[in-house]
C-alpha positions as a Python dict, from the first residue, in 0.01 Angstrom:
ca = {
    (1, 'M'): (0, 0, 0),
    (2, 'V'): (-5, 203, -327),
    (3, 'K'): (-73, 44, -595),
    (4, 'M'): (91, 135, -942),
    (5, 'I'): (-40, 61, -1336),
    (6, 'M'): (347, 81, -1539),
    (7, 'H'): (237, 259, -1867),
    (8, 'G'): (543, 95, -2119),
    (9, 'C'): (615, -177, -1889),
    (10, 'N'): (769, -368, -2161),
    (11, 'G'): (1004, -90, -2238),
    (12, 'A'): (1374, -49, -2111),
    (13, 'M'): (1275, 123, -1783),
    (14, 'G'): (937, -77, -1727),
    (15, 'R'): (1169, -401, -1713),
    (16, 'T'): (1357, -158, -1496),
    (17, 'I'): (1111, -41, -1243),
    (18, 'T'): (977, -370, -1242),
    (19, 'E'): (1273, -546, -1107),
    (20, 'L'): (1318, -262, -883),
    (21, 'V'): (1013, -233, -687),
    (22, 'N'): (1031, -541, -530),
    (23, 'D'): (1289, -389, -362),
    (24, 'M'): (1088, -97, -215),
    (25, 'D'): (829, -75, 85),
    (26, 'G'): (449, 111, 39),
    (27, 'I'): (421, -30, -369),
    (28, 'V'): (317, -249, -532),
    (29, 'I'): (256, -293, -944),
    (30, 'V'): (-66, -423, -1033),
    (31, 'A'): (-112, -390, -1400),
    (32, 'G'): (73, -323, -1640),
    (33, 'I'): (8, -88, -2050),
    (34, 'D'): (201, -184, -2345),
    (35, 'P'): (65, -336, -2686),
    (36, 'G'): (371, -517, -2774),
    (37, 'Q'): (536, -857, -2636),
    (38, 'G'): (763, -854, -2346),
    (39, 'S'): (908, -1079, -2096),
    (40, 'Q'): (675, -1326, -1755),
    (41, 'V'): (605, -1022, -1512),
    (42, 'N'): (425, -1109, -1178),
    (43, 'Y'): (169, -873, -1278),
    (44, 'P'): (-183, -864, -1589),
    (45, 'V'): (-21, -653, -1886),
    (46, 'F'): (-270, -525, -2064),
    (47, 'A'): (-288, -418, -2466),
    (48, 'S'): (-441, -13, -2344),
    (49, 'L'): (-524, 130, -2073),
    (50, 'E'): (-928, 82, -2149),
    (51, 'A'): (-903, -285, -2125),
    (52, 'C'): (-725, -235, -1807),
    (53, 'D'): (-998, -394, -1530),
    (54, 'V'): (-713, -332, -1238),
    (55, 'E'): (-827, -63, -962),
    (56, 'A'): (-456, 159, -882),
    (57, 'D'): (-371, 526, -684),
    (58, 'V'): (-170, 591, -932),
    (59, 'I'): (34, 553, -1323),
    (60, 'V'): (365, 558, -1386),
    (61, 'D'): (489, 635, -1778),
    (62, 'F'): (750, 615, -1973),
    (63, 'A'): (670, 510, -2331),
    (64, 'S'): (707, 726, -2601),
    (65, 'A'): (585, 1065, -2653),
    (66, 'K'): (320, 919, -2969),
    (67, 'A'): (138, 779, -2680),
    (68, 'V'): (117, 1086, -2459),
    (69, 'D'): (-188, 1215, -2534),
    (70, 'H'): (-428, 934, -2537),
    (71, 'L'): (-260, 904, -2179),
    (72, 'L'): (-358, 1230, -2053),
    (73, 'D'): (-735, 1226, -2174),
    (74, 'Y'): (-751, 888, -2014),
    (75, 'C'): (-614, 1039, -1627),
    (76, 'A'): (-810, 1316, -1679),
    (77, 'D'): (-1097, 1158, -1756),
    (78, 'H'): (-1054, 932, -1466),
    (79, 'R'): (-883, 1149, -1251),
    (80, 'M'): (-577, 935, -1195),
    (81, 'P'): (-260, 1041, -1042),
    (82, 'L'): (23, 1053, -1358),
    (83, 'V'): (384, 991, -1304),
    (84, 'L'): (496, 1150, -1672),
    (85, 'C'): (877, 1047, -1752),
    (86, 'T'): (866, 1048, -2123),
    (87, 'T'): (1023, 1306, -2277),
    (88, 'G'): (1076, 1520, -2611),
    (89, 'L'): (687, 1672, -2557),
    (90, 'S'): (584, 1874, -2790),
    (91, 'E'): (502, 2261, -2674),
    (92, 'I'): (123, 2117, -2773),
    (93, 'Q'): (189, 1810, -2553),
    (94, 'L'): (304, 2031, -2250),
    (95, 'Q'): (14, 2245, -2214),
    (96, 'K'): (-222, 1982, -2230),
    (97, 'V'): (25, 1812, -1935),
    (98, 'S'): (-72, 2175, -1817),
    (99, 'E'): (-393, 2149, -1845),
    (100, 'V'): (-486, 1834, -1723),
    (101, 'S'): (-299, 1879, -1409),
    (102, 'K'): (-632, 2081, -1311),
    (103, 'K'): (-825, 1799, -1262),
    (104, 'T'): (-580, 1545, -1169),
    (105, 'A'): (-240, 1554, -986),
    (106, 'V'): (27, 1508, -1260),
    (107, 'L'): (443, 1539, -1165),
    (108, 'R'): (649, 1558, -1488),
    (109, 'S'): (1097, 1617, -1476),
    (110, 'A'): (1283, 1567, -1786),
    (111, 'N'): (1499, 1292, -1505),
    (112, 'M'): (1360, 1101, -1274),
    (113, 'S'): (1722, 1140, -1070),
    (114, 'L'): (1733, 1257, -716),
    (115, 'G'): (2085, 1314, -849),
    (116, 'V'): (2034, 1562, -1121),
    (117, 'N'): (1710, 1731, -978),
    (118, 'T'): (1972, 1824, -654),
    (119, 'L'): (2169, 1941, -877),
    (120, 'M'): (1907, 2168, -1063),
    (121, 'K'): (1890, 2324, -732),
    (122, 'L'): (2276, 2382, -694),
    (123, 'L'): (2275, 2502, -993),
    (124, 'Q'): (2057, 2835, -927),
    (125, 'D'): (2299, 2908, -669),
    (126, 'A'): (2602, 2848, -892),
    (127, 'A'): (2443, 3080, -1106),
    (128, 'K'): (2389, 3417, -898),
    (129, 'V'): (2737, 3391, -829),
    (130, 'L'): (2920, 3277, -1189),
    (131, 'A'): (2689, 3411, -1449),
    (132, 'G'): (2617, 3727, -1233),
    (133, 'A'): (2969, 3767, -1190),
    (134, 'G'): (3061, 3721, -1675),
    (135, 'F'): (3100, 3370, -1644),
    (136, 'D'): (3003, 3189, -1989),
    (137, 'V'): (2715, 2857, -1992),
    (138, 'E'): (2794, 2605, -2140),
    (139, 'I'): (2613, 2235, -2100),
    (140, 'V'): (2770, 1916, -2291),
    (141, 'E'): (2539, 1623, -2236),
    (142, 'K'): (2619, 1250, -2351),
    (143, 'H'): (2368, 926, -2447),
    (144, 'H'): (2379, 633, -2615),
    (145, 'N'): (2275, 573, -2969),
    (146, 'Q'): (1941, 494, -2933),
    (147, 'K'): (1794, 782, -2761),
    (148, 'L'): (1631, 985, -2994),
    (149, 'D'): (1577, 1382, -2897),
    (150, 'A'): (1852, 1588, -2892),
    (151, 'P'): (1904, 1766, -2657),
    (152, 'S'): (1786, 1604, -2376),
    (153, 'G'): (1517, 1681, -2173),
    (154, 'T'): (1721, 1667, -1899),
    (155, 'A'): (1973, 1943, -2028),
    (156, 'L'): (1702, 2136, -2143),
    (157, 'A'): (1573, 2151, -1775),
    (158, 'L'): (1959, 2225, -1636),
    (159, 'A'): (1970, 2508, -1871),
    (160, 'D'): (1599, 2642, -1757),
    (161, 'S'): (1736, 2616, -1416),
    (162, 'I'): (2031, 2852, -1469),
    (163, 'N'): (1821, 3055, -1689),
    (164, 'G'): (1525, 3115, -1438),
    (165, 'A'): (1765, 3210, -1097),
    (166, 'M'): (1880, 3459, -1417),
    (167, 'G'): (1543, 3614, -1430),
    (168, 'N'): (1545, 3428, -1844),
    (169, 'Q'): (1730, 3700, -1960),
    (170, 'Y'): (1968, 3398, -2184),
    (171, 'H'): (1912, 3242, -2502),
    (172, 'Y'): (2010, 2870, -2617),
    (173, 'K'): (2262, 2769, -2851),
    (174, 'Y'): (2262, 2456, -3030),
    (175, 'D'): (2482, 2477, -3299),
    (176, 'R'): (2714, 2738, -3397),
    (177, 'S'): (2804, 2555, -3734),
    (178, 'T'): (2533, 2759, -3894),
    (179, 'E'): (2663, 3104, -3857),
    (180, 'R'): (2986, 3319, -3817),
    (181, 'A'): (2980, 3482, -3533),
    (182, 'K'): (3145, 3516, -3192),
    (183, 'R'): (3000, 3384, -2840),
    (184, 'D'): (2679, 3608, -2720),
    (185, 'Q'): (2745, 3709, -2363),
    (186, 'K'): (2394, 3573, -2287),
    (187, 'E'): (2340, 3230, -2478),
    (188, 'I'): (2400, 2911, -2273),
    (189, 'G'): (2491, 2654, -2542),
    (190, 'I'): (2368, 2328, -2544),
    (191, 'S'): (2573, 2045, -2722),
    (192, 'A'): (2478, 1677, -2783),
    (193, 'V'): (2644, 1378, -2790),
    (194, 'R'): (2516, 1016, -2907),
    (195, 'G'): (2719, 705, -2858),
    (196, 'G'): (2722, 369, -2780),
    (197, 'S'): (2529, 252, -2469),
    (198, 'I'): (2637, 567, -2296),
    (199, 'V'): (2321, 607, -2039),
    (200, 'G'): (2366, 957, -1935),
    (201, 'E'): (2648, 1196, -1852),
    (202, 'H'): (2552, 1625, -1807),
    (203, 'E'): (2874, 1817, -1788),
    (204, 'V'): (2725, 2196, -1710),
    (205, 'I'): (3062, 2419, -1762),
    (206, 'F'): (3041, 2820, -1621),
    (207, 'A'): (3392, 2934, -1841),
    (208, 'G'): (3475, 3280, -1693),
    (209, 'K'): (3797, 3473, -1713),
    (210, 'D'): (4123, 3208, -1564),
    (211, 'E'): (3893, 2982, -1407),
    (212, 'V'): (3672, 2750, -1498),
    (213, 'V'): (3351, 2546, -1260),
    (214, 'T'): (3254, 2269, -1402),
    (215, 'F'): (2978, 2037, -1235),
    (216, 'T'): (2888, 1674, -1384),
    (217, 'H'): (2628, 1413, -1328),
    (218, 'T'): (2671, 1034, -1441),
    (219, 'A'): (2386, 783, -1464),
    (220, 'Y'): (2604, 438, -1456),
    (221, 'S'): (2221, 237, -1448),
    (222, 'K'): (1872, 335, -1543),
    (223, 'A'): (1805, 208, -1202),
    (224, 'I'): (1886, 556, -1105),
    (225, 'F'): (1532, 670, -1283),
    (226, 'A'): (1342, 413, -1202),
    (227, 'K'): (1397, 500, -797),
    (228, 'G'): (1319, 871, -902),
    (229, 'A'): (988, 701, -1047),
    (230, 'L'): (878, 492, -762),
    (231, 'E'): (975, 766, -508),
    (232, 'A'): (775, 1006, -719),
    (233, 'A'): (444, 744, -736),
    (234, 'L'): (473, 728, -345),
    (235, 'F'): (459, 1100, -290),
    (236, 'L'): (166, 1151, -554),
    (237, 'A'): (-57, 950, -494),
    (238, 'G'): (-360, 1101, -271),
    (239, 'K'): (-221, 1406, -371),
    (240, 'E'): (-456, 1725, -509),
    (241, 'P'): (-477, 1814, -868),
    (242, 'G'): (-206, 2024, -946),
    (243, 'L'): (185, 2053, -1149),
    (244, 'Y'): (436, 1845, -927),
    (245, 'N'): (815, 1803, -1016),
    (246, 'M'): (1099, 1585, -843),
    (247, 'A'): (1151, 1939, -649),
    (248, 'D'): (873, 1863, -473),
    (249, 'V'): (990, 1510, -389),
    (250, 'I'): (1312, 1588, -252),
    (251, 'D'): (1159, 1830, -35),
    (252, 'A'): (917, 1556, 117),
    (253, 'V'): (1187, 1349, 158),
}
């Protein structure tokens, strides 16, 4: 049985994971970390990692970017495997993730959905054919009005999948209103929509002459991210130090 600590247990994703874990075999939440007050749960909740005296095999994080630095320091010092789900990290924080992965197992993904990560693999094959034939690439992402970062980490990860498959020859364009110019063929346009309670929708458009190919992923609830995070925790527990991602989890399924 994998023993898990839920970092950010009182947040929306923390509560979703708490509900979902009861329906999964082989994993249990033994403690939660959250400085705020939350709903009643069947495990102890501590205000900080240092206050937690419960033994565990892995930490799953769905908190905030401002809490990531301390979390990484803690996991490095305690050699604690970490599933890092928080998005909107700075370049300095991403470098720190890489450094910490040399001391303990870290799994980081911009999106924990198994569907999205399968889509990334499909896009790599599509890009070699379509982008290679001169199709323009555009990404449109839609999220709820409470999301802080734009574009989404998932949109950037999708763009990175395409760009990597094409030898990293593209640059990303986030805003065309600042200049009056023709579209560069070697750019990937990324547009962000924020409104209502949209859980998450990502549309990848390959637009060629007289034809358009579109890949779309729609999230209807946060449960898909919770499910992926728990699968990642099951995968990561007991792993050697290193930097892992959801592609590793998919390959292991």
